[in-house]
N, C-alpha and C positions, 0 to 999 in steps of 0.2 A: 504493498499500499504507499500512497505517498506520505511524504512526513506530516502536512496537514490534517491524515487520517488519525497518524499516530498522537498528533498535538490534541488535534480537536471532536474526533472521533472515536474515543477508545479503541483503537485499532479496526472499528470500521468506518463504512464510508463518511466523510466527515458533513457530505451534502446532504445524508440523511438522516441525521442527527437531527433531534427537537429544538434540544437547546440554542443551535445557532439560527433558530428562525424567530425566538423568541423578544416579550416585548422586555425583558429583563435587559438586555444588548441594548435592546433602542433609548432606555433610560440613562443610557452613560453621559454623560455631557460630552463625553472627549469624539465618541461617535456625532454625537448632534453637531458638535463644532465644525469636524473636519465636511460632514454632510452639507453645511450650510456653506463653507469654504468652496467644498468642490465644485458645489452645481453653480455657486454665484460667476464665479470665475470661469468654470470650463469651457463653453462654449463660445467665449467671448478673447478669452486667452488663448489657450489651446489652438483654435484655429489659427492662430498668427504664429505662435511657436513651432506648431509641428514643422512646417515644411523645412524652417531654417534647420532645429534638430537632424530632421530626416539629410540634408546634404552632410552634413557631419557625421553622422552615422556614417554614410555611405563610401564620403570621400576625404574622413580625418582620421584614419587609424589609429591612431595615439590617443585621438579624443573619446573616440566612439568607445575604446575598453574601458576609461573611466566614468560615460555615460550609462556603459550596462551592467556595470558593477553599482554604481549608485541610483539606477531605476530598479534592479533587481532586491538590494536590501527595501528600496520604499514600497515595492508592490506586493511582496510578501509581509508586509507588515499592515498596509493600508487598503491597497485598493486591486488584486490580483484576480484568478480566475481558474477554472479547469474544465477542458469540454468532456462531455457526456453524451451517451446515445442517446434515445427517445426515449427506452422505458424507464432511467435512471431519470429522466428532466420530467417526464408525469408522474413520479413516482415524488420529487419533492413539491409538486403543487397540492399534492394532498398536506401536506407538512404549512404550506404558504398558504393554503386558503385557512385552515384552521388558527392559523398567528396572525391575524392581520389582512388577508383579502390579496388579491391578485388584478392588474390592472395590467391593458395594452397599451404601448407608447410608442412613438416614433424614434427611431436610434440616432441618438446624439453624435455618433462617430460618424453615422452617414450625412449628418446634418452640417458637419465640418469637412469633410474628404471628398461627398458627392456621394451618387447613386442615388434611390428612392428616398430620401430627404423626406418629405414630409409622411411616407407610406407607417402606418405601424406595426412595427417588425419584432418588437422585443415586450417582455412580460418584467413587470416591477412587482415587488415583496412587499406586505405590511402596510395598504395603499388606507387600510380601514385607521390606523395610529392618529394621533394630531401630529406626530412629528412628517406624516409623509401628505398632508395638505399641501406645504409650502413649494411642494414642487412645481408646482404650474405659476408659481411667482418665477421661480429661481430660472428656465427657460420656458420658451412659447411651445409648450407641447399641444394647448388647446387647440384644434377642438381635439385631439389625436388621442388625447388620456380617456380610457376607458374600461370603468372597471368590467372584469368576467365572473363566472362561475364558474367552478371548478369543470366542469361540463365544456364551457364554453373554451378553455385557457388551455383544454389536451386536446380538444379541438385542432386550435388555433396551433399547437406543436406541430401535427401530424401534417398538416397545411406546409408551413415553414419546411418541415422535413422532405415534404415530396417538390418544394421548392429547389430541394438542395445546399439548404442554409443548415450549419455549425451550429447544434446547441451548446453553450458557452454559460455556468455559471459568472457570476461578477459578486464580489464582496466589498462593503463598504466597513473597514475595519475589519477586516479578516480576524474570525470564521464569518458575520454574521452575511447572510445571504441575501444582497440588494435585490436579486432578478437572475432571469436567463437570457440572453441576449442570443440572437438568431445571427449568424456572422456570416460573411462572405468575404473573402480577400480580391480589392485589397483595398475594401473600403470599410474595414476593420481596424481598431487600433489595437486591441488584444491581440489578430493575427498581424498585422504589418511587425509592432514590436516583437512576435517572437518571430516570424519569419525573416524577417528585412534585419533589423537590430539583433537579435542574440537573446533577449530578456524572455528568461524562461520562466521565470516568474507571474509573468502575466499573462499567460496562455498554456496550463502546464497539461501534457498529454493524462486523457482519458486511463480509468482502470480497465480499460480492455485493447485488446487486439483483434483486426480482422483474421479471418482464415479462409485462405480461396481453396477449395476440395476442386483439386483439375479434374477429377473423374465426372466430375457434373459441369464443370467452366466450359463453354463453345465459344470462348472467345471473344465476344461484340464487342468487350471496350466499355461498356454503358459505367461500368463501375469508376475507369479511367478519368470519363467524363464529371461527373460528380467526386472525384477525392481531389479535396483542398490545399493536400500535404505533400503532392508529387510520391507518395506512397506504391502507387501501384504503375507496371509497366504490359507492355506483352511480349510475350515471351516468344518471338516466330518459331522457333523449333520445335517447339512445346506445340505451338497453335493455342494458346489459355493464357489467361491474366495471370501476371505474377506480383507480390507482396512484398517487401522492403520493412521489415519489421521495425526496424531503428526508427525510420522516417512515420509510421504509423500512429496516426493521436485517438484511434479507438472511436471514432463520431458514428460509425454504422451509417453512413451514405449512401458508401458502396454497397452494403447486404440490400437496404432500402431499392436500390437500382438496378439489380439481379434478377431478370427474370425467370434463369434458370436455377433459383436456391441454390448457389456454389459460395456462397458467403455466410458466415457463421461469427459471432463474435465468444471470445472466449477471454478468462480474465488475464492480466498482463500477470498478474504473478505465476500461476501455470506455464511461463518459460523462462526460465532464471534468467539467460541472458540480457533479457528486456524486463524485467520485472522491474528495474529500479533508475529505465531511462523514462525520467517525467521532463 
């Protein structure tokens, strides 16, 4: 398991631990202060700063190493996340629904980096607590901010899965779960920082790995189209698809797109060579 599971989940999946959704965490004044600062500055400042830092990370190796160390330390404490497959994302919705409710809202990353700027793409938790009410004052979420029932939220995640978007937990002062982002590269800051900048803590790999059954695979390539992590390739000699386990994030999008049912998800811990690669 990842170290968040050890620290915040008693050795089980940290994001399925009820305490990480609880009102007691919301009463923490430090978390409230961070929430205020984060959302007040995020869209206004990060949209300007991100292109500059992006250029430094890709063109100035000496500075990029320093920035990477700083960012990894910051996100581990304050605002990181982890990729999850659909079934785990849906399991978390039950806990969120019992601890303050769920709402759908437009993606802040896309509002800054492009893409479907005002289409509700992500889920926000604890929307019925007083602390969450000012969210629409921080960023212009209205009219995209829409409370959902448990059934509606589950249906929405299934729709995002069908569209080929990666489900990704986001924390607000870890381990409190802020919600679920439905991500795509390159308009997701989580994925950009992980893939392009090497900031591991911003987007940890999931607790699973994909497995391709070559006896069922027909080499159609649908899984390759859906993988956003470069973990799948076509093996011409075998005429099937092949998986790079080291690159796999365990999101399950390849599985969802496989008409031949040749792909399953297995626990990351079942393959010792990759068990600690998050």
